N, C-alpha and C positions, 0 to 999 in steps of 0.2 A: 864763339868757340870754333876752332878750325875743324875741317872735315877729318883731318888726321886724328885729332883728339877724340872726336865722336866715334870713329871707327875703332880706335884703341879701347875706348870705354866699353863698347859692345863686345869686343874680343875678350877683354879681361873679365867681363861679367859672365860670358859663356864658359871660359876656362875655370873661373872660380866656382861656378855652379857645379861643374863636373868634379872638381877637387873636393869641395865641401861634401858632396853626396858620397864620394868614395872614402874620404879619410876622416870625416868628422863623425864621432859617435856621441849623440845626445841621448838623454833618457827618453823612454817611451812617451809618445804623445807631444813631443816638442818639435816644432817644424821651423826651419829657418830658410828664408828666401832672400835673395839679393834684390833689393828694390831699386838701388841706384849706385852707379859707379861714376866717380868724378876725378879725373886725373888733372893735375896741375899742368899748365902750359910748358913748364920746363921739364916735365916727365919725372920729377923727383918723387912725388907722392901720389898715391891713389886713395881717395876716401871711399870706403865701401859702406853703404847704408844697408843695414839688415832689418828685415821685417820678421818678427818672431811671433809664433802662435803657439800657445796662448801668450798674450802680452806680459802677463805676470811672471813668466819665465825668462824675460829679457836679460836680467842680470846674470842668471845662470848661463844662458847661451853665450853672452858676451865674454864671461870669464872663461868658459870652455874654449871658445875660439881664440881668445888671447893666449891661453896656454899652448895652443897648437899653432900659433901664428908663424913660427919659424919653419915648421914643416909645410904649412900652406904656402908661405912665401917661396920656399925652395921649389915646391912643385910647380908654382906659377912661373918662376924664373926659368925652369927647364923647358917650359912650353913657349915662352916669349923669345923672339929673336929681336932684341931691342937694346939699345944703349942710350942713356942709362936705364937700368931696370927700376921701375917705380917701387917705392916702399909702401906697403899696405897699412892703412889706418882704418880700423873697424869702428863703426858707431851704430847705435840703434836708431832706426827710423820710427819716429813717434807720430807720423802723419795720420795713419789710420786710427790710432788710439784717440788722438785729438779730435778727429772727425766724428768718431762715435760719441765723445763727450758733448760736442756741439749739437749733434743730432738729438741726444737725450734732452738737452736743455730746450731745444726748439719744440720738442714734443710736449714738454711740460707747460709751455706758454699757451 
């Protein structure tokens, strides 16, 4: 991965964090953090992995973010000085949930 893509990923993660905090309204007790940002080398798409707490609210959070996707995309596009502007693709990061399951299995052994 090139240094440019790595820097761009960090920049997008920072901007999206601000945007989600300011513009996204989730129900009380649901927290969303951006765990990973991965931009394709041609800068066409950015895959954003979201970590949701509690995990059982992941579908709700993803649906809410998907509904607001165009306003989030617009806010990001106004901050980025870049051509082409990458399209956002949101997904749930299940790494932490899987790690918890493995840990529970190991404790049972």
